[in-house]
N, C-alpha and C positions, 0 to 999 in steps of 0.2 A: 806355694800352693799349687798341687798339679790341677789339671783342667779338670780331672773328675772329682776332685774335694770342691772346687769351685761350683761344678754342677750340682754336686750333693747339697752344698751349703745354700744354693739360691734355691732349690727344690725345698729345703726345711723351711727357708724364711718363708716363701710363699705359702705352704702348707700351714705354717703358723698364722698368717695373715688370714686364711680363709676360714681356719677354726676360732682363732680368737681375735676379733677386730679390733683394733687400738682402743674403741671405746669402751670395750667389753670389761667387766668386773674380772678380778684375777681368779675368783671362785666360779665363774661361769662355765659351765660344761656344755659340751656338745650334745645334740640329742636329736630324735628323729621321731616323725609320727606316720602312720597309715591311715587312711580314710575310714577303716573299720576299728580303729583301735577303741576298745572299750572305756579308756580312760579321758578321752576328748570330751570336751565340755560344750554341748550345742547349745547356742543361745538363739532368741529369736532373730527374725530378718525385720526390717522396716514394716510396718503397718501395712502398707499398700503391696506388697510382695506377696506372692501366692501363699495360701495354705500349706503347711508341710514343709516350708523352708526353712532351713537353720544356719546359722555360722559358727564356726569353731574357731577361736583365735589358736594360732600355731606358735606364735612368736611375737613379741613386743606389745605395744599397748596402742589399741586402735585409736586413742584419742592424741597419739603422737605418731611422727613420721615413722616409716619403714616397719609397719605391721604386716604380717602374712597371716592368712585365713583360709580355711575351707569354706566353701559356698555349697550347700546341698539343696537340691530340688527334687520334688518328686516327678516321676514320668509324665509328660503331657505339661507340666506347669509352665505358666505364660509368665514372664518378667515383664512389668509395664515400662514404658519410656521414662528415662532416668538417665542423670550422668552423675560424674564423681569429680570432686575438686583435684584428684589426684589423678595421674596416670595410674593404669593397673597392668600388671604383667600376669598373664594368665596359661594355667594349663590343667587341660581337663583329664580328670582320672578317671571317672567313669560315665558311662551313658553316651549320648549323643546330643550336642548342644547348638542351636543355630543362634547366631547374634547377628543384629541387623542394626549397623551404624548410620547415622544420617547421613545421605549423599554418597553412600557407597552400596556396592551389592551385598546382600546377606551372605555368610559364610557359614559353614557347617564345621564344627569341630568335633573329632572323634578321640577316644581315649589316646592321650600322649601328644596331643595337637597343642601348640604354643600361641597365643594371640597377644598382641599389643593394643591397648585401648588410650588413646591420648587424654588426658585432662579435659573436662568441659565438653567432650564429644557426647551427645545424647544418642542412646541405644535401647533396643527391645533386645529380648532373648526369650528361647523357647527350650525346655527340656524336651527333648522328642521322646516318644513313646517304647523306646528301647529300653528302658530302667531308669533308676534315678541317676541324678547327674550330681557330682562331686566335681567341682572346680577349685584349684588351688588359684588364689589371687595373692599378689605381692603388690602393697600400696606405697608408694613414695611418700605421702603425705597422709595425715589422719584420714582414717575409713569414714565414707560418707556414701550416699546414695540419694540425690535430689530429685524428685518427680519432675516429669515434663522436660523441657527443653531450657538450657541455659539462655538467660536473659542477660545480655550486655549492657552495663551502665555507663 
């Protein structure tokens, strides 16, 4: 097999793994969502989150590992101190969002900013006044948000 054919076979295999993970059903299709998609189903946030907050499940089951969600907050909304059992990988889609993790300097995310939050690390957040914030979050473990700081046993 020529070097070009080997490169093409490797690329095709890699693309297949990205589009169709080993655990995926044979009939599963690739898909996309946009933050303003009218077919997104927005559900409520935890009761202690600010009014107007919404969560849309993009992929997976939030009660199982590896779910992806959009989190939507109105401009000016403050998210109280909380933590997650899972690490979270985030990309801000719209707005300007400040996050304050315990023991670290606060950071400001702007559209396109990536952030990683380790499991168990308490934080607050604030959607600044530049318009609503929509945040993409990928969770490793089931989705949760526990108020306050984590208490070690």
